[in-house]
C-alpha positions as CSV (number, residue, x, y, z in Angstrom):
1,M,6.3,-7.1,-13.8
2,T,3.6,-7.0,-11.1
3,N,3.8,-9.0,-7.9
4,G,1.3,-11.8,-8.4
5,H,0.6,-14.7,-6.1
6,P,-0.8,-18.2,-7.2
7,Y,-4.2,-18.9,-5.8
8,E,-5.6,-22.3,-4.9
9,K,-8.0,-23.8,-7.5
10,R,-8.7,-27.1,-5.7
11,D,-11.8,-27.7,-3.6
12,H,-9.7,-28.6,-0.5
13,M,-7.4,-26.5,1.5
14,D,-6.4,-26.6,5.2
15,Y,-5.9,-22.9,5.7
16,G,-6.4,-19.9,3.4
17,L,-8.3,-17.0,2.1
18,I,-11.5,-16.8,0.0
19,G,-12.6,-13.8,-2.0
20,E,-13.5,-12.6,-5.4
21,K,-10.2,-11.3,-6.6
22,L,-7.0,-12.3,-4.8
23,P,-3.9,-12.4,-7.0
24,H,-2.4,-9.3,-5.4
25,S,-3.2,-10.3,-1.8
26,F,-0.5,-10.2,0.8
27,S,-2.3,-12.6,3.1
28,K,-0.4,-15.7,2.1
29,E,3.0,-14.1,2.9
30,I,1.8,-12.8,6.2
31,H,0.3,-16.1,7.5
32,E,3.2,-18.1,6.3
33,K,5.6,-15.8,8.1
34,L,3.9,-17.0,11.3
35,G,5.3,-20.4,10.5
36,Y,2.4,-22.6,11.8
37,Y,0.8,-23.7,8.5
38,Q,0.6,-23.4,4.8
39,Y,-1.9,-20.8,3.5
40,S,-3.7,-20.8,0.2
41,L,-5.6,-18.2,-1.8
42,K,-8.8,-19.3,-3.4
43,E,-10.9,-17.1,-5.7
44,L,-14.6,-17.8,-5.7
45,K,-17.5,-16.5,-7.8
46,K,-20.6,-15.5,-5.9
47,E,-22.4,-18.6,-7.1
48,E,-19.6,-20.8,-5.9
49,L,-19.5,-19.5,-2.3
50,Q,-22.3,-21.6,-0.8
51,D,-21.1,-24.9,-2.1
52,F,-17.5,-24.2,-1.0
53,I,-18.6,-23.3,2.6
54,L,-21.1,-26.1,3.0
55,Q,-18.6,-28.7,1.8
56,K,-16.6,-27.8,4.9
57,N,-13.5,-29.1,3.2
58,F,-11.1,-26.8,5.2
59,K,-9.7,-26.4,8.7
60,A,-10.0,-22.6,8.9
61,I,-10.3,-19.7,6.4
62,N,-10.3,-16.0,6.1
63,V,-13.0,-14.2,4.1
64,T,-12.5,-11.0,2.2
65,I,-14.4,-8.8,-0.3
66,P,-17.2,-9.2,-1.1
67,Y,-18.3,-12.1,1.1
68,K,-17.9,-10.9,4.7
69,Q,-21.7,-10.6,5.0
70,D,-22.8,-13.3,2.5
71,V,-21.0,-16.0,4.5
72,I,-22.9,-15.4,7.7
73,P,-26.1,-17.4,6.9
74,L,-23.9,-20.4,5.9
75,L,-22.3,-20.8,9.3
76,D,-23.4,-22.9,12.3
77,E,-22.2,-20.5,15.1
78,I,-21.3,-16.8,15.1
79,D,-19.2,-15.1,17.7
80,P,-21.4,-12.5,19.5
81,D,-19.0,-9.7,18.5
82,A,-19.1,-10.7,14.8
83,Q,-22.9,-11.0,15.1
84,A,-23.2,-7.5,16.5
85,I,-21.0,-6.1,13.8
86,G,-22.7,-8.0,11.0
87,A,-19.6,-9.2,9.2
88,V,-17.3,-12.3,9.4
89,N,-13.8,-12.5,8.1
90,T,-12.6,-15.7,9.9
91,V,-14.3,-19.1,9.8
92,V,-13.0,-22.1,11.9
93,N,-14.2,-25.7,11.2
94,R,-14.5,-27.5,14.5
95,D,-15.4,-31.1,13.8
96,G,-17.9,-30.0,11.1
97,I,-19.2,-27.0,13.1
98,L,-18.4,-23.8,11.2
99,C,-17.7,-20.9,13.7
100,G,-17.5,-17.3,12.4
101,Y,-15.4,-14.5,13.9
102,N,-14.5,-11.0,13.1
103,T,-10.7,-10.3,13.6
104,D,-10.9,-7.2,11.5
105,F,-12.3,-5.4,14.6
106,G,-9.0,-5.9,16.5
107,G,-7.0,-5.2,13.4
108,M,-8.7,-1.9,12.6
109,K,-8.5,-0.8,16.3
110,A,-4.7,-1.6,16.2
111,L,-4.3,0.4,13.0
112,I,-6.1,3.4,14.3
113,E,-4.1,3.4,17.5
114,S,-0.8,2.9,15.7
115,A,-1.6,5.9,13.5
116,G,-2.3,8.1,16.5
117,V,-5.8,9.0,15.3
118,L,-8.1,9.9,18.1
119,M,-11.7,8.9,17.9
120,K,-13.2,10.1,21.3
121,Y,-15.8,12.8,20.8
122,K,-15.1,13.0,17.1
123,K,-17.4,13.0,14.0
124,V,-16.4,10.2,11.7
125,L,-17.3,9.6,8.1
126,I,-16.9,5.9,7.0
127,L,-16.8,5.5,3.2
128,G,-18.6,2.4,2.0
129,T,-21.4,0.2,3.1
130,G,-19.9,-3.3,3.0
131,G,-18.7,-5.6,5.7
132,T,-15.5,-3.6,6.4
133,S,-17.5,-0.4,6.9
134,L,-19.6,-2.3,9.6
135,T,-16.4,-3.2,11.4
136,A,-15.2,0.3,11.2
137,K,-18.4,1.6,12.6
138,A,-18.2,-0.8,15.6
139,V,-14.6,0.2,16.2
140,C,-15.3,3.9,16.2
141,D,-18.2,3.4,18.5
142,R,-16.0,1.4,20.9
143,M,-13.4,4.1,20.8
144,G,-15.9,6.8,21.8
145,A,-16.7,8.6,18.6
146,K,-19.4,11.2,19.0
147,E,-21.1,10.7,15.6
148,I,-20.5,8.0,13.0
149,L,-21.9,8.3,9.4
150,R,-21.5,5.8,6.6
151,V,-21.2,7.3,3.1
152,S,-22.5,5.6,0.0
153,R,-22.4,6.5,-3.7
154,R,-26.1,5.8,-3.8
155,E,-28.9,6.5,-1.4
156,C,-29.5,3.6,0.9
157,E,-30.7,2.8,4.4
158,G,-28.2,3.6,7.1
159,A,-25.9,5.7,4.9
160,I,-25.7,9.2,3.5
161,T,-24.5,10.2,0.0
162,Y,-21.2,11.8,-0.8
163,E,-23.2,15.0,-1.8
164,D,-24.7,15.1,1.7
165,A,-21.3,14.5,3.2
166,Y,-19.9,17.5,1.4
167,A,-22.9,19.7,2.1
168,L,-23.9,18.8,5.6
169,H,-20.8,17.2,7.3
170,S,-17.8,19.3,6.2
171,D,-17.0,19.5,9.9
172,A,-16.0,15.8,10.1
173,D,-12.9,15.1,12.2
174,V,-12.0,11.7,10.8
175,I,-12.5,9.9,7.5
176,I,-12.1,6.1,7.1
177,N,-12.1,4.6,3.6
178,A,-13.6,1.1,3.6
179,T,-14.1,1.0,-0.2
180,P,-11.8,-0.5,-2.8
181,C,-11.3,3.0,-4.4
182,G,-7.5,3.6,-4.8
183,M,-6.6,-0.1,-4.7
184,F,-4.0,-1.6,-7.1
185,P,-3.9,-1.2,-10.0
186,N,-6.0,2.1,-9.8
187,I,-3.6,3.7,-7.3
188,F,-4.2,7.3,-8.4
189,D,-8.0,7.1,-7.7
190,C,-9.2,8.8,-4.5
191,P,-12.7,8.2,-3.0
192,I,-13.3,11.7,-1.6
193,D,-11.9,15.3,-1.8
194,I,-10.5,15.9,1.7
195,D,-9.9,19.5,1.0
196,R,-13.6,20.0,1.5
197,F,-13.2,19.0,5.2
198,P,-11.1,21.7,6.8
199,L,-11.3,20.2,10.4
200,L,-10.0,16.8,9.5
201,S,-7.5,15.5,12.1
202,G,-7.2,11.8,11.0
203,V,-7.5,9.7,7.9
204,I,-7.5,5.9,7.8
205,D,-7.6,3.8,4.6
206,V,-8.0,0.0,4.9
207,I,-6.3,-0.4,1.5
208,Y,-2.8,-1.9,1.8
209,N,-1.8,-2.2,-1.8
210,P,-0.4,0.4,-2.5
211,L,1.3,1.0,0.8
212,Q,0.1,4.6,0.7
213,T,-3.1,5.4,-1.2
214,Q,-3.8,8.8,-2.9
215,L,-6.1,9.5,0.0
216,V,-3.4,8.9,2.6
217,L,-0.8,11.0,0.6
218,S,-3.3,13.8,0.3
219,A,-3.9,13.8,4.1
220,Q,-0.2,13.7,4.9
221,K,0.4,16.6,2.6
222,R,-2.0,18.6,4.8
223,G,-0.2,17.4,7.9
224,I,-3.0,15.2,9.0
225,D,-2.3,11.9,10.8
226,A,-3.0,9.2,8.2
227,A,-2.2,5.5,7.6
228,G,-2.9,2.8,5.1
229,G,-4.2,-0.7,5.9
230,L,-1.1,-2.9,6.0
231,Y,-0.9,-2.8,9.8
232,M,-4.6,-3.7,10.1
233,L,-4.1,-6.6,7.6
234,V,-1.2,-8.0,9.7
235,A,-2.9,-7.6,13.0
236,Q,-6.1,-9.2,11.9
237,A,-4.1,-12.1,10.4
238,V,-2.3,-12.7,13.8
239,L,-5.7,-12.6,15.6
240,A,-7.1,-15.0,13.0
241,A,-4.2,-17.3,13.6
242,E,-5.1,-17.5,17.3
243,K,-8.6,-18.7,16.2
244,F,-7.1,-21.1,13.7
245,L,-4.8,-22.7,16.2
246,G,-6.9,-22.4,19.3
247,Q,-4.1,-20.8,21.3
248,D,-2.9,-17.4,22.5
249,L,-0.2,-15.6,20.6
250,D,1.9,-12.6,21.5
251,V,-0.2,-10.5,19.1
252,I,1.5,-7.1,19.5
253,K,5.0,-8.6,19.1
254,L,4.1,-10.7,16.1
255,T,2.2,-8.0,14.4
256,N,5.0,-5.5,14.7
257,K,7.6,-8.0,13.5
258,I,5.7,-9.2,10.5
259,Y,4.5,-5.7,9.6
260,D,8.1,-4.5,9.5
261,E,9.2,-7.5,7.3
262,I,6.3,-7.1,4.9
263,Y,6.7,-3.4,4.6
264,F,10.4,-3.7,3.8
265,D,9.6,-6.5,1.3
266,K,6.9,-4.5,-0.5
267,R,8.4,-1.0,-0.4
268,N,10.2,0.1,-3.5
269,I,13.7,1.3,-3.2
270,V,13.8,4.4,-5.4
271,L,17.2,5.9,-6.3
272,S,17.5,9.5,-7.3
273,G,20.5,11.6,-8.0
274,M,22.6,13.4,-10.6
275,P,23.5,11.9,-14.0
276,A,26.6,9.8,-13.5
277,S,26.1,9.5,-9.7
278,G,26.0,5.7,-10.0
279,K,22.3,5.0,-9.6
280,S,22.3,2.2,-12.2
281,T,25.4,0.5,-10.8
282,V,24.2,0.8,-7.2
283,G,20.7,-0.2,-8.2
284,K,22.0,-3.5,-9.7
285,L,24.0,-4.3,-6.6
286,V,21.0,-3.6,-4.3
287,A,18.6,-5.6,-6.5
288,D,21.1,-8.6,-6.7
289,Q,21.5,-8.6,-2.9
290,L,17.8,-8.4,-2.2
291,G,16.7,-10.7,-5.0
292,R,14.6,-7.9,-6.5
293,E,13.9,-6.7,-10.0
294,L,15.8,-3.5,-11.1
295,I,13.7,-1.0,-13.1
296,D,15.7,1.8,-14.8
297,T,13.2,4.4,-16.0
298,D,15.6,5.9,-18.6
299,R,16.1,2.4,-20.0
300,L,12.3,1.9,-20.3
301,I,12.1,5.2,-22.2
302,V,14.8,4.1,-24.6
303,E,13.1,0.8,-25.2
304,R,9.8,2.5,-26.1
305,E,11.0,5.8,-27.8
306,G,14.6,5.4,-28.8
307,H,17.9,7.2,-27.9
308,I,17.4,9.9,-25.3
309,P,19.7,12.5,-27.0
310,T,17.6,12.0,-30.1
311,I,14.4,12.6,-28.2
312,F,15.8,15.8,-26.8
313,R,17.1,17.0,-30.2
314,E,14.0,16.1,-32.2
315,K,11.1,16.5,-29.8
316,G,12.5,18.6,-26.9
317,E,12.9,18.3,-23.2
318,T,9.2,18.8,-22.3
319,Y,8.2,15.8,-24.5
320,F,10.9,13.7,-22.8
321,R,9.7,14.8,-19.3
322,D,6.1,13.8,-20.2
323,L,7.3,10.4,-21.3
324,E,9.3,10.1,-18.0
325,T,6.2,11.0,-16.0
326,D,4.1,8.3,-17.8
327,V,6.8,5.7,-17.1
328,I,7.1,6.7,-13.4
329,K,3.3,6.5,-12.9
330,E,3.4,3.0,-14.3
331,V,6.2,1.7,-12.2
332,S,5.0,3.4,-9.1
333,A,2.1,0.9,-9.0
334,Y,4.6,-2.0,-8.6
335,S,5.9,-3.1,-5.2
336,G,9.1,-4.7,-4.0
337,K,11.3,-3.3,-6.8
338,V,14.5,-1.3,-7.1
339,I,13.8,1.8,-9.3
340,S,16.6,3.9,-10.7
341,L,15.4,7.3,-11.8
342,G,16.7,9.7,-14.5
343,G,18.5,12.7,-13.0
344,G,15.7,15.1,-13.5
345,A,12.8,12.9,-12.4
346,V,12.3,14.3,-9.0
347,M,12.1,17.9,-10.3
348,R,8.4,17.3,-11.1
349,P,6.4,17.1,-7.9
350,E,3.8,14.7,-9.5
351,N,6.6,12.2,-10.1
352,V,7.6,12.3,-6.4
353,E,4.1,11.9,-5.2
354,A,3.6,8.9,-7.5
355,L,6.7,7.2,-6.3
356,R,5.6,7.7,-2.6
357,H,2.6,5.3,-3.1
358,N,4.9,2.4,-2.8
359,G,8.4,3.7,-2.4
360,A,11.1,5.5,-0.3
361,I,13.4,7.8,-2.2
362,F,17.2,7.4,-1.6
363,F,19.3,10.4,-2.9
364,I,22.7,9.2,-4.0
365,D,24.7,12.4,-3.2
366,R,27.9,12.2,-5.3
367,S,30.1,15.3,-5.2
368,P,29.9,17.2,-8.5
369,E,33.7,17.0,-9.0
370,N,33.3,13.2,-9.1
371,L,30.5,13.3,-11.8
372,I,31.8,12.4,-15.2
373,P,30.1,13.9,-18.3
374,T,29.0,11.4,-21.0
375,D,27.6,12.0,-24.5
376,D,24.4,10.0,-23.8
377,R,23.2,12.6,-21.2
378,P,22.1,15.7,-23.1
379,L,22.0,17.9,-20.0
380,A,25.3,16.6,-18.5
381,D,27.6,16.0,-21.5
382,K,30.1,18.7,-20.3
383,K,31.7,19.4,-16.9
384,E,30.4,22.9,-16.7
385,K,26.8,21.7,-17.4
386,I,27.1,19.2,-14.6
387,L,28.2,21.9,-12.1
388,R,25.3,24.2,-13.1
389,L,22.8,21.3,-13.0
390,Y,24.0,20.2,-9.6
391,K,23.5,23.7,-8.1
392,K,20.1,24.0,-9.7
393,R,18.9,20.6,-8.4
394,I,20.6,20.0,-5.1
395,D,17.9,21.5,-3.0
396,T,15.2,19.5,-4.6
397,Y,17.2,16.3,-4.3
398,M,17.6,16.9,-0.6
399,S,14.0,17.9,0.1
400,T,12.5,15.0,-1.8
401,A,14.7,12.3,-0.3
402,D,13.7,10.0,2.5
403,F,17.3,9.0,2.9
404,I,20.5,10.8,1.8
405,I,23.3,8.4,0.9
406,D,27.0,9.4,0.6
407,G,27.7,8.6,-3.1
408,D,31.4,9.2,-3.0
409,C,32.2,5.7,-1.5
410,D,32.7,2.5,-3.4
411,P,29.5,1.3,-5.1
412,E,29.3,-1.8,-2.8
413,D,29.4,0.5,0.2
414,V,26.8,2.8,-1.2
415,A,24.6,-0.2,-1.9
416,D,25.0,-1.4,1.7
417,S,24.0,2.0,2.9
418,V,20.9,2.0,0.8
419,I,19.8,-1.5,2.1
420,N,20.4,-0.4,5.7
421,G,18.7,2.9,5.2
422,E,21.7,4.9,6.3
């Protein structure tokens, strides 16, 4: 049920991306939205990198983890900015001369600016020591940071340890994650405990899958300006396309347009609401209109554990809620889905936080007098139970919703309102 993308296995490709693990990359979709060329994904093992590059059997490529530094000795020319940074993410083949560039610099600068994170006179901790961390360091320096420290799990030249970061640099203003920690499928991992940095004013995470990492969500919970890496990914792709094509593009306009499209495509539409509020019906209509898969969390529980009233009767509500949380954590890692929740799902804060990694929550607000009791809903099998449940839950439904949808209309109208975010 995950969103995979085929990757190129042939030795030749005109335009594309090389890296170690690519099946969940968004790059193919982003580049092809530009409409100038077809774009392939090619996974390479470390021992295959040199042969692929030296064959020069491509027009232009992007380079991602873990080869942004390894590719440099294999190139004929390096752009001075990329040379200074020490990392290359774009290679153009000009009549057999391989030229390396770093468009991550412009992408990261655009991400930081779009997130409203200020760097001037700030102390910045950059997590990681790979090519992306070098780019981040160069961007922070260009934007006027006062002090920039890279942080590594192990002692190494040019970096401090996480232990030193906690003990000696708890006054850091900004944290940038340039590691894979928190990336799909391990979306609940977090590279650092930001609660140990009381002065934080900004958090940037270069990870774009999930749309919001655990690090970003933790920062937002504290009211800190924070953003994930999708905007950077799109901006650097547009800048790379300029190099590929050898022509100027309207970078800001194209970046904003493609970012909005990709974000909409990848964001889960999560439907919450009372039992009998029409979530499943509306969910199917939305999924059909958008060509997405519909995931019903109650249905998944039934498939795995049996009839819900039987679970309540034999094992109790707490057991059911734990099952529900496990299912929600699983489906929260997916992207581009329509997810219909059980009526009580948003009552657990951990469920809401999990869903926010990749989704927006749409509360289908159907008036209690229009909610029909049914025998397959243990907490809503009588009218008086529904009324009590509505009063108990309404505040949580409202406070956890990104969008509140009038559920008293025809299902088709409700589905339209969800799609339009009304």
